[in-house]
C-alpha positions in Angstrom: -26.0 110.6 -18.0 -28.0 108.1 -20.1 -24.6 106.8 -21.5 -23.4 106.0 -18.0 -26.4 103.8 -17.3 -25.9 101.7 -20.5 -23.1 99.4 -19.1 -25.2 98.7 -16.0 -28.2 97.8 -18.3 -26.0 95.6 -20.4 -24.5 93.8 -17.4 -28.0 93.3 -16.1 -29.2 91.7 -19.3 -26.1 89.4 -19.4 -26.6 88.4 -15.7 -30.3 87.6 -16.4 -29.4 85.6 -19.5 -26.7 83.7 -17.5 -29.3 82.5 -15.0 -31.2 80.5 -17.7 -28.2 78.2 -18.7 -27.1 78.1 -15.1 -30.6 76.7 -14.2 -30.0 74.1 -17.0 -26.7 73.0 -15.4 -28.5 72.7 -12.0 -31.2 70.6 -13.5 -28.7 68.4 -15.3 -26.7 68.0 -12.1 -29.9 66.9 -10.3 -30.6 64.4 -13.1 -27.3 62.8 -12.5 -28.4 62.3 -8.9 -31.8 61.0 -10.1 -30.1 58.6 -12.5 -27.9 57.2 -9.7 -30.9 57.1 -7.2 -33.0 55.1 -9.8 -30.6 52.2 -9.6 -32.3 49.4 -7.7 -35.6 51.4 -7.5 -36.7 51.1 -11.2 -35.2 49.2 -14.1 -33.3 51.3 -16.8 -35.7 50.2 -19.5 -38.8 51.2 -17.5 -37.6 54.7 -16.4 -36.4 55.5 -19.9 -39.8 54.5 -21.4 -41.9 56.2 -18.8 -39.8 59.3 -18.9 -40.1 60.0 -22.7 -43.7 58.8 -22.9 -44.6 61.3 -20.2 -42.6 64.1 -21.9 -44.4 63.3 -25.2 -47.8 63.5 -23.5 -46.9 66.8 -21.8 -45.8 68.3 -25.2 -48.8 66.9 -27.1 -51.4 69.6 -26.4 -48.9 72.4 -27.0 -47.0 71.2 -30.1 -49.1 68.2 -31.4 -51.5 70.2 -33.6 -48.8 72.3 -35.3 -46.6 69.2 -35.7 -49.4 67.3 -37.4 -50.1 70.1 -39.8 -46.4 70.1 -40.7 -46.2 66.3 -41.0 -45.2 66.4 -44.7 -41.9 67.9 -43.7 -41.6 65.4 -40.9 -41.9 62.6 -43.5 -39.1 64.0 -45.5 -36.7 63.9 -42.5 -38.2 61.1 -40.4 -35.0 58.9 -40.6 -32.8 61.8 -39.3 -35.3 62.5 -36.5 -35.4 58.8 -35.5 -31.6 58.6 -35.5 -31.3 61.7 -33.4 -33.9 60.3 -31.0 -32.0 57.0 -30.8 -28.6 58.8 -30.1 -29.7 61.4 -27.6 -32.7 59.8 -25.9 -32.5 56.0 -26.2 -28.8 55.1 -26.2 -27.6 57.9 -24.1 -30.1 57.8 -21.2 -30.6 54.1 -21.2 -26.9 53.4 -20.9 -26.6 56.1 -18.2 -29.3 54.4 -16.1 -27.6 51.1 -16.6 -24.2 52.6 -15.7 -25.6 54.0 -12.5 -25.8 50.5 -11.1 -22.0 50.2 -10.9 -20.5 53.7 -11.0 -20.8 56.7 -8.7 -22.7 60.0 -9.4 -19.4 61.8 -9.0 -17.8 59.8 -11.8 -20.8 60.4 -14.0 -20.6 64.1 -13.4 -17.0 64.3 -14.5 -17.7 62.3 -17.7 -20.6 64.5 -18.6 -18.3 67.5 -18.6 -16.5 65.9 -21.5 -19.4 66.4 -23.8 -18.5 69.8 -25.4 -15.0 68.7 -26.1 -16.2 65.4 -27.6 -18.5 67.5 -29.8 -15.6 69.5 -31.0 -13.7 66.3 -32.1 -16.8 64.8 -33.8 -17.3 68.1 -35.6 -13.8 67.8 -36.9 -14.3 64.2 -37.9 -17.7 64.5 -39.6 -17.8 68.1 -40.7 -14.2 68.6 -41.7 -13.6 71.4 -39.1 -9.9 71.8 -38.4 -8.8 70.8 -34.9 -6.6 73.3 -33.1 -3.5 72.4 -31.2 -5.3 73.4 -28.0 -8.1 71.0 -28.8 -5.7 68.1 -29.3 -3.8 69.0 -26.1 -7.0 69.5 -24.2 -8.3 66.1 -25.3 -5.1 64.4 -24.2 -5.2 66.0 -20.7 -8.9 65.2 -20.3 -8.3 61.6 -21.3 -5.5 61.3 -18.7 -7.9 62.8 -16.1 -10.6 60.4 -17.0 -8.2 57.4 -16.9 -7.0 58.5 -13.5 -10.6 58.9 -12.2 -11.8 55.6 -13.7 -8.9 53.6 -12.1 -9.3 55.5 -8.9 -5.7 56.7 -9.0 -4.3 53.2 -9.2 -3.3 52.0 -12.7 -2.9 48.4 -11.4 -6.7 48.2 -11.3 -6.6 47.8 -15.1 -4.6 44.6 -14.7 -6.6 43.4 -11.6 -10.0 44.0 -13.3 -11.1 46.6 -10.8 -12.7 49.0 -13.3 -16.5 49.4 -13.0 -18.5 48.4 -16.0 -20.6 51.5 -15.4 -17.7 53.8 -16.2 -17.3 52.2 -19.6 -21.1 52.4 -20.2 -21.1 56.0 -19.2 -18.3 56.9 -21.6 -20.3 55.3 -24.5 -23.4 57.2 -23.4 -21.6 60.5 -23.4 -20.1 59.8 -26.8 -23.6 59.0 -28.1 -25.0 62.3 -26.7 -22.0 64.3 -28.1 -22.6 62.7 -31.5 -26.3 63.7 -31.2 -25.3 67.4 -30.7 -23.1 67.4 -33.8 -25.6 65.7 -36.0 -28.3 68.0 -34.8 -26.3 71.0 -36.0 -25.2 69.2 -39.2 -28.7 68.0 -40.2 -30.4 71.4 -40.5 -34.1 70.6 -41.0 -36.8 73.2 -41.9 -38.8 72.3 -38.8 -39.4 74.6 -35.8 -37.4 73.8 -32.8 -40.2 72.4 -30.6 -41.6 70.3 -33.4 -38.2 68.7 -33.9 -38.0 67.9 -30.2 -41.6 66.6 -30.3 -40.9 64.2 -33.2 -37.6 63.1 -31.7 -39.3 62.2 -28.4 -42.0 60.4 -30.3 -39.6 58.2 -32.2 -37.5 57.6 -29.1 -40.6 56.4 -27.3 -41.4 54.0 -30.1 -37.8 52.7 -30.1 -38.0 52.2 -26.4 -41.1 50.0 -26.5 -39.2 46.7 -27.2 -36.6 47.7 -24.6 -39.4 48.2 -22.1 -41.2 44.9 -23.0 -38.1 42.7 -23.2 -36.5 43.9 -20.0 -37.6 43.9 -16.4 -40.9 45.9 -16.2 -41.0 48.0 -13.1 -44.5 49.4 -12.1 -44.9 53.1 -11.3 -44.8 53.4 -7.5 -44.8 56.3 -5.0 -41.0 55.7 -4.6 -40.0 55.9 -8.3 -42.7 58.4 -9.5 -40.7 61.5 -8.3 -37.7 60.2 -10.2 -39.8 59.7 -13.4 -41.4 63.2 -13.1 -38.0 64.9 -12.6 -36.5 63.1 -15.6 -39.5 63.8 -17.8 -40.3 67.5 -17.1 -37.4 69.5 -15.8 -34.7 67.5 -17.5 -36.4 66.8 -20.8 -38.4 70.0 -21.4 -37.4 72.9 -19.1 -33.6 72.4 -19.3 -33.4 72.5 -23.1 -35.6 75.6 -23.2 -33.3 77.5 -20.7 -30.2 76.3 -22.5 -31.5 77.8 -25.8 -32.1 81.1 -24.1 -28.5 81.1 -23.0 -27.2 80.3 -26.4 -29.4 83.1 -28.0 -28.4 85.7 -25.4 -24.8 84.8 -24.6 -23.6 82.7 -27.6 -22.9 79.0 -27.7 -19.2 79.2 -26.7 -19.8 81.3 -23.5 -22.9 79.2 -22.6 -21.0 75.9 -22.9 -18.4 77.0 -20.4 -21.1 76.6 -17.6 -20.9 72.9 -18.2 -17.6 73.0 -16.3 -19.7 73.6 -13.1 -21.5 70.3 -13.5 -19.0 67.9 -11.9 -18.6 70.3 -8.9 -22.4 70.5 -8.4 -22.9 66.8 -8.9 -20.1 66.0 -6.4 -21.7 68.3 -3.8 -25.2 66.8 -4.3 -23.8 63.2 -4.3 -22.0 63.9 -1.0 -25.0 65.6 0.6 -27.9 63.6 -0.8 -26.5 60.1 -1.6 -23.7 60.0 1.0 -21.0 59.3 -1.5 -17.5 59.7 -0.2 -15.2 62.1 -2.0 -11.5 61.0 -2.4 -8.3 62.5 -3.7 -8.6 60.7 -7.0 -11.9 62.5 -7.6 -10.3 65.9 -7.1 -7.1 65.1 -9.2 -8.9 63.2 -12.0 -11.8 65.8 -12.1 -9.4 68.7 -12.1 -7.3 67.2 -15.0 -10.5 66.5 -17.0 -11.8 70.1 -16.5 -8.5 71.7 -17.3 -8.4 69.6 -20.5 -12.0 70.7 -21.4 -11.2 74.3 -20.8 -8.1 74.2 -22.9 -9.8 72.3 -25.7 -12.7 74.7 -25.9 -10.4 77.7 -26.2 -10.6 79.5 -29.6 -7.5 80.7 -31.4 -7.2 84.5 -31.6 -8.5 85.8 -34.9 -6.1 88.0 -36.8 -7.2 91.2 -38.6 -6.7 89.4 -42.0 -9.0 86.6 -40.8 -11.5 88.7 -39.1 -15.0 88.5 -40.6 -18.5 89.3 -39.5 -19.8 86.5 -37.3 -23.4 85.7 -37.1 -24.5 83.8 -34.0 -26.2 80.6 -35.1 -29.9 80.3 -34.3 -29.4 76.6 -34.1 -29.9 74.7 -30.9 -28.8 71.6 -29.0 -30.6 69.4 -26.5 -27.6 67.8 -24.9 -29.1 66.8 -21.5 -27.2 65.1 -18.7 
């Protein structure tokens, strides 16, 4: 009798663990809407600076003391922490806010779904991991889908100059964040997870000061404050924590599959909250991109000769959308 209840208990644990990364995808989808909604309400440099400054202040009472006691290790790895902050927090999000001026939230959601596949390619390029045939084929299919989406199903738009600058900026932003995830795994640092995040946010805030001062400075108002709060707390702090729970309980590969839900959720939110129109090229381009991502993330079956004990990495990523 106890044995019969074990599958139910295991299923319950998996279901509960699945809720954490699902919450992350919901938060990231909401952040795509917030990013689009910020266009015209607050300048990209201002919301980027306010967001990470607020996240740093919120973390300070919880992590600051331990991080300061561990500052000797931080000094050994300060350049890596600063580069990670620049890739994942300064370049990625600043370009995303700028891209939101001239592209749709739906397009942004589809491009964000490319991140796991791009991480696979960067891991092959930088860490010498062998690319599978499925990864190459998946990358080609995703690229076709992205081209179809960007040109709105009309290749002549390339000749006529009808491509939004925001689409190009968003692609660069996604590439930067994918590179952040790969370098985070490659640069294993003897710092606790939250201390790494704390110092990355600290360096990114410092790097954003000249961007903030040299650009258009937007004051905090009752209109843009909710956007800043959402970007600073749920997106920057709660989402990474829930994502790490999913990776710990379900494994990185199973957790990453949930990112495929992001374009669908973003499209629904953009339609319902922003009034964006959905067209056939969104469905066709988005479907091709997601098929390519799914194919590219497939792992080749392991033969009995190749089989070996696998230890799930305790590493973590903070790839936020």
